[in-house]
C-alpha positions in Angstrom: 110.5 -29.7 203.7 109.1 -32.0 201.1 109.0 -35.7 200.4 111.8 -35.5 197.8 114.1 -33.9 200.3 113.4 -36.6 202.8 114.1 -39.3 200.2 117.4 -37.6 199.3 118.4 -37.5 203.0 117.7 -41.2 203.3 119.4 -42.2 200.1 122.1 -39.7 199.2 125.7 -40.4 200.2 128.0 -37.6 201.5 130.1 -36.7 198.5 133.3 -35.7 200.3 135.2 -35.5 203.6 135.7 -37.7 206.5 132.3 -39.4 206.1 132.4 -39.7 202.3 129.8 -42.2 201.0 127.9 -42.3 204.3 124.2 -41.5 203.9 123.3 -38.0 205.0 120.9 -39.4 207.6 123.8 -41.4 209.0 126.1 -38.5 209.5 127.0 -37.9 213.1 125.2 -35.0 214.7 128.5 -33.5 215.9 129.7 -33.4 212.2 126.6 -31.6 211.2 126.9 -29.2 214.1 130.5 -28.4 213.0 129.1 -27.4 209.6 126.4 -25.3 211.3 129.2 -23.4 213.0 131.7 -23.2 210.1 129.2 -23.0 207.2 127.3 -25.6 205.2 128.2 -26.2 201.6 126.5 -24.1 199.0 123.5 -25.3 197.1 121.3 -28.4 197.5 123.8 -30.4 199.6 124.0 -27.7 202.2 120.2 -27.4 202.3 119.9 -31.2 202.8 122.6 -31.2 205.5 120.8 -28.4 207.4 117.5 -30.3 207.2 119.3 -33.5 208.3 120.6 -31.6 211.4 117.1 -30.4 212.2 115.7 -33.9 211.9 118.4 -35.2 214.2 118.1 -32.4 216.8 114.4 -33.1 217.0 114.7 -36.9 217.2 112.9 -37.6 214.0 115.3 -40.0 212.4 112.6 -42.8 212.5 110.6 -40.9 209.9 113.5 -41.4 207.4 113.9 -45.2 208.0 111.1 -46.3 205.6 112.6 -44.1 202.9 116.0 -45.9 202.8 116.8 -48.0 199.7 116.0 -51.6 200.1 118.9 -53.8 199.0 
């Protein structure tokens, strides 16, 4: 895990599916758990989603808050 990954989790929208355009950190844990069972997407998106799930499982979402884009 590095700072750039954390920034992407805080600022990158989900590119497809039911939660399209929702920031990765804002995806419901149940949705991420479904991907954990069924298979995460290949590549960087899948890696970021796996890391997002770990952050949520461990209750570390507050670490991401300062990294969100300021409007």
